[in-house]
C-alpha positions, 0 to 999 in steps of 0.5 A, a space after each residue: 478518531 481517524 477520518 473514515 470515508 463512506 463507501 465509493 468516496 475518497 479524498 486527494 491532496 496535493 503532494 508537497 514532497 513531490 521531487 521528480 516528474 514520476 511522482 504523482 501530483 496528488 495522493 490520497 485514499 478511497 473506499 470502494 466496495 468496502 476495499 480501501 485504496 491509495 490514490 495517486 493523480 498526475 495532472 497532464 495536458 491532452 489535445 482537449 486540455 488539462 486532465 487527471 491520471 489516476 492510479 488505485 492501489 489496495 492499501 493491504 498490497 503496500 503493507 505487504 511490501 514491508 520485510 517480513 518478520 523474523 521467524 521464531 527460532 525452532 523450540 528445543 524438543 525431546 529426543 531419544 538416544 536413537 535419534 543420533 545418526 552414530 
């Protein structure tokens, strides 16, 4: 059984696959208001010290980026000779 977050909780884990500066330092997920989110976190340095910048993205949104399934081929139907234009 997979781990289930309680509402308004989440988890972050170090991103060991980080190859570019633009990629997050940590990644994880959260459940907020009954909606599941992916979390991305970057550690930055500011005038008051280090801080975490966070990005939340609904999990459903990422699933939509998958290529759409191929539509089913049209079913052969009955037609009359009157349907032929010649």
